[in-house]
MIDREN-738431 format. One record per residue (C-alpha): residue number from 1; chain; x, y, z. Coordinates in Angstrom, 2 decimals, always signed. Example, Ala and Ser with C-alpha at 12.3 -4.5 7.8 and 13.67 -1.06 7.14 Angstrom:
<atoms>
1  A  +12.30  -4.50  +7.80 $
2  A  +13.67  -1.06  +7.14 $
</atoms>
This chain:
<atoms>
1  A  +0.06  -0.08  -0.05 $
2  A  +2.74  +2.38  +1.19 $
3  A  +4.76  +1.58  -2.32 $
4  A  +1.70  +2.38  -4.29 $
5  A  +0.77  +5.50  -2.48 $
6  A  +4.50  +6.57  -2.70 $
7  A  +4.95  +5.69  -6.49 $
8  A  +1.75  +8.28  -6.84 $
9  A  +3.48  +10.80  -5.56 $
10  A  +6.16  +10.59  -8.34 $
11  A  +3.95  +11.73  -10.99 $
12  A  +3.47  +15.30  -9.49 $
13  A  +1.76  +17.46  -12.31 $
14  A  +3.20  +20.63  -10.25 $
15  A  +6.70  +20.00  -10.43 $
16  A  +8.36  +21.30  -14.02 $
17  A  +10.95  +18.42  -13.44 $
18  A  +8.60  +15.87  -12.95 $
19  A  +6.61  +17.09  -16.34 $
20  A  +9.82  +16.80  -18.17 $
21  A  +10.49  +13.03  -17.57 $
22  A  +9.86  +10.01  -19.55 $
23  A  +7.34  +7.65  -18.22 $
24  A  +10.20  +5.54  -17.29 $
25  A  +12.03  +7.73  -15.29 $
26  A  +8.89  +9.12  -13.63 $
27  A  +8.39  +5.72  -12.33 $
28  A  +11.56  +5.40  -10.92 $
29  A  +10.68  +8.42  -8.90 $
30  A  +12.92  +11.82  -7.38 $
31  A  +13.59  +10.77  -3.62 $
32  A  +16.68  +8.10  -2.75 $
33  A  +15.07  +5.08  -1.24 $
34  A  +16.48  +3.27  +1.98 $
35  A  +17.42  -0.19  +1.23 $
36  A  +16.29  -1.64  +4.31 $
37  A  +14.65  -0.47  +7.16 $
38  A  +16.42  +1.31  +9.47 $
39  A  +18.81  +2.18  +6.83 $
40  A  +17.98  +5.88  +6.74 $
41  A  +20.66  +8.29  +6.24 $
42  A  +19.50  +11.98  +7.16 $
43  A  +15.82  +10.94  +7.61 $
44  A  +13.76  +8.39  +6.64 $
45  A  +10.00  +8.86  +5.26 $
46  A  +8.31  +8.36  +8.47 $
47  A  +10.60  +11.35  +10.05 $
48  A  +9.75  +13.49  +7.21 $
49  A  +5.97  +12.78  +7.65 $
50  A  +6.21  +13.56  +11.26 $
51  A  +8.04  +17.05  +11.06 $
52  A  +5.58  +18.12  +8.56 $
53  A  +2.34  +17.33  +10.95 $
54  A  +3.41  +17.53  +14.36 $
55  A  +3.17  +21.35  +14.76 $
56  A  -0.36  +20.95  +14.66 $
57  A  -0.47  +21.89  +18.11 $
58  A  -3.63  +20.68  +19.34 $
59  A  -3.71  +17.03  +18.23 $
60  A  -2.32  +14.13  +19.18 $
61  A  +0.84  +12.53  +17.59 $
62  A  +0.99  +8.68  +18.27 $
63  A  +3.57  +6.38  +16.99 $
64  A  +2.86  +3.28  +16.31 $
65  A  +6.15  +1.31  +16.61 $
66  A  +9.23  +0.46  +18.90 $
67  A  +10.12  +3.45  +21.31 $
68  A  +13.25  +4.58  +19.38 $
69  A  +11.01  +5.55  +16.37 $
70  A  +9.76  +8.54  +18.66 $
71  A  +12.82  +9.63  +19.60 $
72  A  +13.78  +9.72  +15.86 $
73  A  +12.16  +12.93  +15.59 $
74  A  +10.08  +14.14  +18.31 $
75  A  +10.45  +18.03  +18.71 $
76  A  +13.30  +18.29  +16.39 $
77  A  +12.04  +21.53  +14.24 $
78  A  +11.81  +24.24  +17.03 $
79  A  +8.15  +24.38  +15.92 $
80  A  +6.65  +26.72  +18.22 $
81  A  +2.56  +26.85  +19.39 $
82  A  +1.08  +29.96  +20.42 $
83  A  -1.51  +27.97  +22.65 $
84  A  -1.72  +24.27  +22.71 $
85  A  +1.39  +22.25  +24.20 $
86  A  -0.16  +18.58  +23.40 $
87  A  +1.67  +18.39  +20.37 $
88  A  +5.14  +18.35  +22.26 $
89  A  +4.06  +15.24  +24.37 $
90  A  +5.90  +12.13  +23.20 $
91  A  +3.40  +9.18  +22.76 $
92  A  +4.36  +5.54  +21.31 $
93  A  +2.68  +2.03  +21.21 $
94  A  +6.17  +0.50  +22.37 $
95  A  +6.23  -1.86  +20.60 $
96  A  +8.41  -5.23  +22.07 $
97  A  +9.15  -8.39  +20.86 $
98  A  +6.03  -10.16  +21.93 $
99  A  +3.94  -7.66  +19.93 $
100  A  +5.88  -8.31  +17.06 $
101  A  +4.80  -11.86  +17.37 $
102  A  +1.55  -11.67  +18.21 $
103  A  +0.46  -8.59  +16.53 $
104  A  +0.49  -4.65  +17.54 $
105  A  -3.23  -3.77  +16.92 $
106  A  -5.06  -4.34  +19.94 $
107  A  -2.28  -2.53  +21.60 $
108  A  -2.61  +0.37  +19.15 $
109  A  -6.64  +0.62  +20.10 $
110  A  -5.62  +0.80  +23.65 $
111  A  -3.51  +3.65  +23.07 $
112  A  -6.03  +5.56  +21.14 $
113  A  -8.43  +4.88  +23.96 $
114  A  -6.11  +6.27  +26.56 $
115  A  -4.82  +9.02  +24.47 $
116  A  -8.91  +10.19  +23.96 $
117  A  -9.72  +9.79  +27.13 $
118  A  -6.72  +11.77  +28.93 $
119  A  -6.53  +14.64  +26.78 $
120  A  -9.45  +15.26  +24.63 $
121  A  -7.72  +16.15  +21.46 $
122  A  -9.88  +17.15  +17.84 $
123  A  -7.64  +14.35  +16.35 $
124  A  -5.04  +11.81  +17.04 $
125  A  -2.56  +11.31  +14.24 $
126  A  -1.17  +7.46  +13.98 $
127  A  +2.40  +7.04  +12.46 $
128  A  +2.77  +3.59  +11.03 $
129  A  +6.69  +3.13  +11.25 $
130  A  +8.91  -0.06  +9.89 $
131  A  +8.07  -2.60  +11.92 $
132  A  +4.13  -3.00  +11.80 $
133  A  +4.21  -2.45  +8.34 $
134  A  +6.48  -5.30  +7.86 $
135  A  +4.28  -7.14  +10.36 $
136  A  +1.09  -6.46  +8.80 $
137  A  -0.83  -4.13  +11.33 $
138  A  -4.23  -3.26  +10.00 $
139  A  -3.66  +0.15  +11.31 $
140  A  -6.06  +1.65  +8.73 $
141  A  -8.97  -0.56  +10.07 $
142  A  -7.80  -0.01  +13.80 $
143  A  -8.20  +4.03  +13.22 $
144  A  -11.62  +3.28  +11.38 $
145  A  -12.78  +1.49  +14.29 $
146  A  -11.38  +4.09  +16.62 $
147  A  -12.76  +7.02  +15.23 $
148  A  -16.43  +5.57  +15.45 $
149  A  -15.80  +4.51  +18.74 $
150  A  -14.72  +7.40  +20.50 $
151  A  -16.31  +10.10  +18.37 $
152  A  -12.87  +11.37  +17.29 $
153  A  -11.03  +11.50  +14.10 $
154  A  -7.88  +9.34  +14.36 $
155  A  -5.92  +9.47  +11.02 $
156  A  -3.40  +6.95  +9.79 $
157  A  -0.11  +8.28  +8.38 $
158  A  +1.48  +5.24  +6.24 $
159  A  +4.87  +6.53  +5.77 $
160  A  +7.27  +3.76  +7.13 $
161  A  +10.72  +4.58  +7.05 $
162  A  +11.62  +2.21  +4.48 $
163  A  +9.69  +3.78  +1.68 $
164  A  +11.95  +6.46  +1.10 $
165  A  +13.39  +9.73  +2.67 $
166  A  +12.40  +12.53  +4.55 $
167  A  +11.43  +14.70  +1.61 $
168  A  +8.88  +12.02  +0.42 $
169  A  +7.55  +11.66  +4.09 $
170  A  +6.61  +15.53  +3.73 $
171  A  +4.71  +14.51  +0.70 $
172  A  +3.19  +11.66  +2.10 $
173  A  +2.00  +13.86  +4.95 $
174  A  +0.69  +16.23  +2.77 $
175  A  -1.23  +13.64  +0.93 $
176  A  -3.05  +12.90  +4.16 $
177  A  -3.80  +16.12  +4.67 $
178  A  -5.47  +16.10  +1.50 $
179  A  -7.69  +13.04  +1.62 $
180  A  -8.32  +12.75  +5.35 $
181  A  -8.46  +16.07  +6.70 $
182  A  -9.06  +19.41  +4.60 $
183  A  -12.40  +19.84  +3.83 $
184  A  -14.04  +17.94  +6.58 $
185  A  -15.19  +20.87  +8.48 $
186  A  -16.14  +24.23  +7.95 $
187  A  -14.91  +27.28  +9.04 $
188  A  -16.81  +29.30  +11.87 $
189  A  -16.27  +32.76  +9.25 $
190  A  -15.17  +33.60  +6.05 $
191  A  -13.49  +36.57  +4.37 $
192  A  -12.61  +37.98  +0.85 $
193  A  -9.16  +37.73  +2.24 $
194  A  -8.32  +34.31  +3.46 $
195  A  -5.25  +32.64  +2.75 $
196  A  -3.41  +29.53  +3.60 $
197  A  +0.44  +29.52  +4.39 $
198  A  +1.74  +26.01  +2.77 $
199  A  +5.03  +24.66  +4.21 $
200  A  +5.38  +27.13  +6.88 $
201  A  +6.27  +25.12  +10.12 $
202  A  +6.67  +28.61  +12.57 $
203  A  +10.36  +27.90  +13.17 $
204  A  +11.33  +29.59  +16.09 $
205  A  +8.37  +31.58  +15.56 $
206  A  +9.05  +32.92  +11.85 $
207  A  +5.04  +32.92  +11.11 $
208  A  +4.45  +35.39  +14.07 $
209  A  +6.96  +37.91  +12.44 $
210  A  +4.78  +37.31  +9.27 $
211  A  +1.26  +37.56  +10.70 $
212  A  +1.41  +41.14  +11.56 $
213  A  +2.55  +42.40  +8.26 $
214  A  -0.57  +40.50  +7.08 $
215  A  -2.94  +41.79  +9.74 $
216  A  -2.23  +45.31  +9.00 $
217  A  -3.48  +44.55  +5.30 $
218  A  -6.47  +42.59  +6.72 $
219  A  -5.42  +39.09  +5.49 $
220  A  -6.32  +36.74  +7.31 $
221  A  -4.39  +33.33  +7.96 $
222  A  -7.26  +30.71  +7.65 $
223  A  -4.73  +27.78  +8.05 $
224  A  -0.95  +27.57  +8.29 $
225  A  +0.02  +24.11  +7.26 $
226  A  +1.37  +23.36  +9.63 $
227  A  +3.47  +25.82  +11.62 $
228  A  +1.45  +26.81  +15.11 $
229  A  -1.43  +24.72  +13.49 $
230  A  -4.99  +23.79  +14.56 $
231  A  -6.79  +20.78  +13.62 $
232  A  -10.07  +22.75  +12.83 $
233  A  -8.18  +25.35  +10.81 $
234  A  -6.56  +23.10  +8.92 $
235  A  -9.75  +20.79  +8.17 $
236  A  -11.36  +23.81  +7.06 $
237  A  -8.41  +25.19  +4.93 $
238  A  -10.48  +24.67  +1.59 $
239  A  -12.14  +27.97  +2.02 $
240  A  -9.31  +29.91  +1.14 $
241  A  -8.88  +31.95  -1.45 $
242  A  -5.25  +31.33  -2.45 $
243  A  -2.43  +29.01  -0.94 $
244  A  +1.44  +30.77  -0.72 $
245  A  +3.83  +27.71  -0.74 $
246  A  +6.94  +28.40  +1.60 $
247  A  +8.46  +25.11  +1.10 $
248  A  +7.70  +23.36  -2.51 $
249  A  +9.74  +20.46  -2.08 $
250  A  +7.85  +19.23  +0.89 $
251  A  +4.11  +20.58  -0.23 $
252  A  +3.94  +21.46  -3.92 $
253  A  +1.66  +18.59  -4.26 $
254  A  -0.76  +19.63  -1.49 $
255  A  -1.04  +23.07  -3.03 $
256  A  -1.91  +21.35  -6.40 $
257  A  -4.23  +18.99  -4.93 $
258  A  -6.16  +21.90  -3.65 $
259  A  -6.37  +23.72  -6.49 $
260  A  -7.62  +20.73  -8.51 $
261  A  -10.50  +19.87  -5.96 $
262  A  -11.17  +23.27  -4.29 $
263  A  -10.18  +25.66  -7.21 $
264  A  -7.52  +27.33  -4.65 $
265  A  -5.01  +29.24  -7.28 $
266  A  -0.81  +28.95  -5.54 $
267  A  +2.04  +30.74  -5.75 $
268  A  +5.43  +29.54  -4.42 $
269  A  +7.23  +32.48  -2.53 $
270  A  +9.33  +33.15  +0.65 $
271  A  +9.51  +35.47  +3.46 $
272  A  +13.33  +35.51  +3.93 $
273  A  +14.90  +39.17  +2.69 $
274  A  +13.43  +42.49  +2.05 $
275  A  +12.29  +41.79  -1.60 $
276  A  +11.23  +38.17  -1.10 $
277  A  +8.66  +39.58  +1.57 $
278  A  +7.75  +42.39  -0.77 $
279  A  +7.46  +40.59  -3.69 $
280  A  +5.37  +37.55  -1.54 $
281  A  +2.77  +40.49  -0.12 $
282  A  +2.37  +42.04  -3.35 $
283  A  +1.27  +38.43  -4.88 $
284  A  -0.83  +37.84  -2.02 $
285  A  -2.63  +40.87  -2.70 $
286  A  -2.89  +40.68  -6.41 $
287  A  -4.26  +37.22  -6.00 $
288  A  -7.12  +38.18  -3.23 $
289  A  -8.07  +41.35  -5.60 $
290  A  -8.82  +39.42  -8.33 $
291  A  -10.46  +36.75  -6.35 $
292  A  -12.93  +39.43  -5.04 $
293  A  -10.90  +41.18  -2.46 $
294  A  -11.42  +45.01  -2.01 $
295  A  -9.58  +46.74  -4.82 $
296  A  -7.89  +49.31  -2.64 $
297  A  -5.70  +46.21  -1.00 $
298  A  -3.07  +46.16  -3.73 $
299  A  -2.92  +50.06  -2.83 $
300  A  -2.60  +49.41  +1.00 $
301  A  +0.09  +46.86  +0.52 $
302  A  +2.04  +48.93  -1.55 $
303  A  +2.27  +51.96  +1.30 $
304  A  +2.98  +48.86  +3.78 $
305  A  +5.80  +47.82  +1.63 $
306  A  +7.09  +51.58  +1.46 $
307  A  +7.12  +52.38  +4.84 $
308  A  +8.64  +48.68  +6.18 $
309  A  +11.38  +48.90  +3.47 $
310  A  +12.50  +51.83  +4.68 $
311  A  +12.41  +51.32  +8.35 $
312  A  +14.21  +47.90  +7.67 $
313  A  +16.99  +49.54  +5.73 $
314  A  +17.50  +52.00  +8.11 $
315  A  +18.11  +49.42  +10.85 $
316  A  +20.28  +47.60  +8.22 $
317  A  +22.68  +50.29  +7.64 $
318  A  +24.60  +49.93  +10.65 $
319  A  +25.17  +46.33  +10.08 $
320  A  +25.89  +46.44  +6.12 $
321  A  +29.32  +48.43  +6.89 $
322  A  +31.18  +45.72  +8.29 $
323  A  +28.72  +42.70  +6.36 $
324  A  +29.41  +43.79  +3.23 $
325  A  +32.19  +41.51  +1.15 $
326  A  +32.06  +38.77  +3.62 $
327  A  +31.94  +35.47  +2.29 $
328  A  +29.37  +32.78  +3.25 $
329  A  +29.16  +29.25  +2.52 $
330  A  +25.65  +27.99  +2.62 $
331  A  +24.97  +24.73  +3.73 $
332  A  +21.60  +23.93  +3.86 $
333  A  +18.68  +22.92  +1.34 $
334  A  +15.04  +23.48  +0.00 $
335  A  +13.67  +26.88  -0.14 $
336  A  +16.69  +28.13  +1.98 $
337  A  +19.02  +27.20  -0.81 $
338  A  +17.82  +30.29  -2.68 $
339  A  +15.99  +32.43  -0.31 $
340  A  +18.60  +33.07  +2.17 $
341  A  +21.15  +34.00  -0.99 $
342  A  +18.83  +36.73  -1.67 $
343  A  +18.51  +38.32  +1.98 $
344  A  +22.45  +37.91  +1.96 $
345  A  +22.78  +39.81  -0.88 $
346  A  +20.57  +42.27  +0.33 $
347  A  +23.47  +42.52  +3.41 $
348  A  +25.99  +43.14  +0.97 $
349  A  +27.44  +39.81  +1.59 $
350  A  +29.06  +37.27  -0.94 $
351  A  +27.76  +33.72  -1.28 $
352  A  +30.61  +31.66  -2.31 $
353  A  +28.55  +28.61  -2.79 $
354  A  +25.13  +26.91  -1.59 $
355  A  +23.81  +23.57  -1.20 $
356  A  +21.51  +22.05  -3.23 $
357  A  +20.21  +19.16  -1.07 $
358  A  +16.40  +18.63  -1.26 $
359  A  +16.20  +21.66  -3.50 $
360  A  +13.69  +21.56  -6.63 $
361  A  +14.81  +22.52  -10.17 $
362  A  +12.95  +25.62  -9.73 $
363  A  +15.33  +26.34  -6.62 $
364  A  +18.38  +25.85  -8.24 $
365  A  +17.20  +27.99  -11.54 $
366  A  +16.75  +30.89  -8.78 $
367  A  +20.02  +30.15  -7.51 $
368  A  +21.96  +30.55  -11.09 $
369  A  +19.76  +33.97  -11.61 $
370  A  +21.37  +35.20  -8.18 $
371  A  +24.71  +33.79  -8.57 $
372  A  +25.08  +33.49  -12.05 $
373  A  +26.14  +30.15  -14.07 $
374  A  +29.44  +29.62  -12.71 $
375  A  +27.60  +29.52  -8.99 $
376  A  +28.92  +26.47  -6.71 $
377  A  +26.26  +24.58  -6.57 $
378  A  +26.90  +21.45  -3.87 $
379  A  +24.89  +18.72  -2.92 $
380  A  +26.08  +16.22  +0.03 $
381  A  +30.08  +17.81  +1.14 $
382  A  +32.19  +14.87  +3.22 $
383  A  +33.48  +16.60  +6.33 $
384  A  +36.74  +16.29  +5.19 $
385  A  +36.08  +18.42  +1.82 $
386  A  +34.24  +20.73  +4.00 $
387  A  +37.24  +20.91  +6.65 $
388  A  +39.57  +21.66  +3.45 $
389  A  +37.20  +24.61  +2.06 $
390  A  +36.97  +26.57  +5.24 $
391  A  +40.72  +25.75  +6.40 $
392  A  +41.91  +27.17  +3.04 $
393  A  +39.76  +30.37  +3.77 $
394  A  +37.13  +30.13  +0.96 $
395  A  +34.56  +31.34  +3.43 $
396  A  +34.51  +33.72  +5.97 $
397  A  +31.32  +32.51  +8.00 $
398  A  +29.34  +28.87  +7.33 $
399  A  +26.02  +29.01  +7.69 $
400  A  +24.63  +25.20  +8.22 $
401  A  +22.79  +22.97  +10.74 $
402  A  +24.06  +21.86  +13.91 $
403  A  +25.55  +18.59  +12.13 $
404  A  +28.51  +20.64  +10.66 $
405  A  +29.23  +22.99  +13.12 $
406  A  +32.08  +21.21  +14.53 $
407  A  +33.86  +21.18  +11.15 $
408  A  +33.56  +25.20  +11.53 $
409  A  +35.16  +25.30  +14.96 $
410  A  +37.86  +22.61  +14.01 $
411  A  +39.03  +25.53  +11.59 $
412  A  +38.30  +28.55  +13.87 $
413  A  +36.00  +29.61  +11.10 $
414  A  +32.73  +31.36  +12.69 $
415  A  +29.51  +29.75  +12.39 $
416  A  +25.88  +30.20  +12.57 $
417  A  +22.72  +27.73  +12.47 $
418  A  +20.61  +28.74  +9.74 $
419  A  +18.31  +25.20  +10.05 $
420  A  +15.28  +23.97  +12.11 $
421  A  +17.06  +23.77  +15.25 $
422  A  +17.94  +27.35  +15.24 $
423  A  +16.33  +29.46  +18.45 $
424  A  +16.35  +32.79  +16.02 $
425  A  +13.43  +33.29  +13.34 $
426  A  +14.70  +35.20  +10.39 $
427  A  +11.13  +35.81  +8.51 $
428  A  +9.74  +39.01  +7.32 $
429  A  +11.20  +42.72  +8.08 $
430  A  +11.86  +41.95  +11.26 $
431  A  +13.65  +38.78  +10.75 $
432  A  +16.27  +39.87  +8.13 $
433  A  +17.18  +42.59  +10.71 $
434  A  +17.32  +39.55  +13.12 $
435  A  +19.69  +37.70  +10.86 $
436  A  +21.98  +40.70  +10.37 $
437  A  +22.56  +41.15  +14.02 $
438  A  +23.43  +37.52  +14.42 $
439  A  +25.72  +37.33  +11.47 $
440  A  +27.13  +40.75  +12.77 $
441  A  +27.81  +39.72  +16.18 $
442  A  +29.17  +36.14  +15.11 $
443  A  +31.46  +37.36  +12.83 $
444  A  +32.59  +40.43  +14.95 $
445  A  +33.31  +38.43  +18.39 $
446  A  +36.62  +38.74  +19.97 $
447  A  +36.79  +35.30  +20.50 $
448  A  +38.01  +34.59  +17.18 $
449  A  +40.87  +37.03  +17.49 $
450  A  +41.80  +34.95  +20.41 $
451  A  +41.56  +31.59  +19.23 $
452  A  +43.60  +32.12  +16.15 $
453  A  +46.44  +33.68  +17.78 $
454  A  +49.29  +31.31  +18.57 $
455  A  +49.81  +29.44  +21.73 $
456  A  +52.08  +31.28  +24.18 $
457  A  +53.79  +28.11  +24.77 $
458  A  +54.64  +28.41  +20.42 $
459  A  +56.26  +32.03  +20.68 $
460  A  +59.88  +32.31  +20.32 $
461  A  +61.96  +31.86  +23.24 $
462  A  +59.22  +30.26  +25.23 $
463  A  +59.11  +26.79  +23.99 $
464  A  +60.62  +24.22  +26.05 $
</atoms>
C-alpha cells in the first residue's frame, strides 16, 4: 500500500522537473529510497511525515512502533505554538518483541483510547513505522474503528521509514491532509481575504514575524499548514482564496491537489529577505483582489511595503558597514538554498557556494539567477572536504545545520545555525534585521581573534 502511494506521488504535475521526465524515469521517482528498514541516512519517510504534521499543536501524535522511532524526530524543529502544547507530548505504542510476534493492533487501539480519554484532542494522528508495516498490522482498520468508537478523527499516516527519504515523507503527509483532513469541517466565518500558508512550520516563531504584516492589510491566515496549526483550521482550509507555498519541495503536491479539488490558486514564495517579503505580499494582494477582495488592497500593500522597506534599511545600515564583502558558505537545503542567498545579498555579503540538497529544479534555477551560471552548487559535502575549504579560507562564515558546526569550529571559522533547530527567527522585515544582527555579532566576536592567536608556548623563546 505504501509503495503504491509513494509511486503515485512521483507523478506530480505541479513539478516542472517531473513533467519533463519520460514515463520510465517518472516511475523510478525522485527520492532516494532506503535499502532496508533502519537504513535511513539524513532522515526517513516516517521522520519527514512526523516533522510535517507534528506542528498541528492541539492534535495528538501517536507513533505506532518501537520507542526508538518516537525519539527519531520528536520536537526536532523548534516549531512553536502560541497556545496548545499537546504536540510536545511524546506518544508511542512502544512495540516489544511479543507485540511483533502476536501483532500490535490491540495495543494500538488501547493507546488511542487512553489518549482520547486523557487529553480529549480534536484528532489523533497515528504514524506507521517500519516494524508494524512489515508485520502487517491493519492500522487503517484500527483507526477507522477507533474513530467511530471515540467520536474523534483518528488518522493513519502510512509512511514507514523504508519507503523512502524524509522529503517523500513530507509529501505523504501532505497527501494525508488532502485526503483525510482538509475539507472535513467548515470555518466559523469566511472573508474575502482568507489565505493558507503551506509548508510554513513556524520554526523559532517565524510565522509570528509575518502575521502582523498580514493583519495590517486585513489578510487572514485561515490555516498555517502546519506551523502553530490547529486541527479545525487545517480541516477548513478549503475555504481560502489563495495558497502560498513556502516550501515547495515538501508541499507543492498538496497545493496542486487543493487547486484541482477546491479551485484554490497557489504560488511559491518566501519571506526571507526584504525583496522576497515584499514580492510575497504583492502577489498575495494581487491574487486576493482577483478573487474578490477590496480593490484598494493593492494600494495599501504598496504603502505598507514602502514604509517597512525604509524602516528595515535604516536598521540594516549599521550592520552593512561590516558585513559587506564577507564571504558565506551556505550549507542548507530546500527553499532556504535560494531565499537565504537573496537575503544575504541584501546585506552586501557574497555567497561563495550553496547546497542544493532537497532543492527543486526551480530552486536551483533561482540560485543561478542570483549567483550566475558559475555558481558553486554543492550536494552532500563530506566533512573532510568542507574542512579543507574552510581551512583554506574560502569563506568567512559557514551557515548550516548543527551537524556541521564542529567542522567550522575545528577550522576556527565563525558558524551560524540556519536550519530548523535554531532559536532565532529570520522571516519578514524584522527577520532580516535579526539575521543581520546575528551575523554581525558572530563575525565580530572577539573570540575569533583569541583562538587564532598562536599559543603562548609556541612563541619564540618560550617553548621548552
